[in-house]
C-alpha angles and dihedrals in degrees: 000000000000091000090049092052091045093052091047091052092047093053092040093054094046093048090044088072087066089046089053088050089054089045088061099041101034104030102032103027096030092226120131103213109200093183089083095104094052093042091052090053090045091057091048093048096046092043092049095049094047091046088049088059090056103264110110097166093043088053090067093052092044092050092050091048090051089050090052090053089051091050091046090054093050093047094047091051088051102041105027104030100039096240117149114258094239093048093046090054091050091049093051092044090054093048093047091063091068092040092052091050089051092049090052088053095254092306127121093213135045116194117214099175094116096034126101113239134176087265096052090046092058090041091057093047092047094048111135094018133096088258092067092087095042103044096111092049091047094052093046091049092050092054092046091051091048092050094046090048091049093049093046090054098036096050090054094055123092091259092046092051089049089053091051091047090050089057092048102042120356092180092057091047091052091049088053091061092254116133106233090195090061094048090048091051093049093045095050093045092054093043094050090047088061091047091052090047089055091051092048093052093046092052092050095047091048090041091227141072124206132181093251097048091109097045111135095002093130089057092047092048094047093049092047091049093051092046089051091051090051092054102038101026122192124335142102122348094254093052092049092046091052088049089056090054091048090050091053091051092048091050091052089048090056089050090051093049090050090053091048088058088057094249111172114256089236089065096056092086088057089051089054091051093049091050091051091050092050093045093050100039096037098081091044094050090046091054090048094048097086091050090049092051091048091049091051091049091050091050090047092050091046090051091051092050091050089050092052092048091052090049 
């Protein structure tokens, strides 16, 4: 059971980096970037190939740079070429499939079993200590703390406040002599860098990268973000970012429970969809519940009055 909880937390923390990316692009910038799946795979592919060449730490930087290029492409299509944000994400996501295959040297799988990664490096240094069994969780937690710290600081700067204002009211931002195209480009570049980082870490912890490693990540991230909002609610950036991480861990816990009940792997995508539906419709149904109860009471009272009149 302890190993199961540990694995759930590891995967939850790693995927929470993608959730934090969506927190920046979707919540703060109000842009739904549908290139998340391809960008996640891009980070895994670039990170795996650079690690394969013997540079585990450089693989993280390379993956984040690749993610920034992906975000730059999406934002340019949206801001400079007049393509709808949803469509630009779909276009880039489609193109990234071929690019990722090319990066992986026309292979759908890169094996990292005999390659040194940031995880194996800590494992070797922690050999014989109590950290030996927790090295993956420690590294994932370090990266999550660094990203939350960065977001908490960045979104309080002048540029960060401009990004948040762009998401709230682009017309007001433009009237304030701030270029909304620039803030959108910066926001998507940073967000996609985090997505690629998440993919890179997942590939290194699993010691493999395949072309479908990012499949459904946008659904997972969206569900996790909504779950986090339900638990932490509104508040400061740090509080909401921590809520996103908690949401990612809860989502992975649901996945784990589903697997423990011997649910077929082919049904896990359906589980993701159901979680998203519940997370999105839950607040609405909750707000409508008192009105529904009142409507039922009115119908019940009307039925009683009609019964008395007939009697």
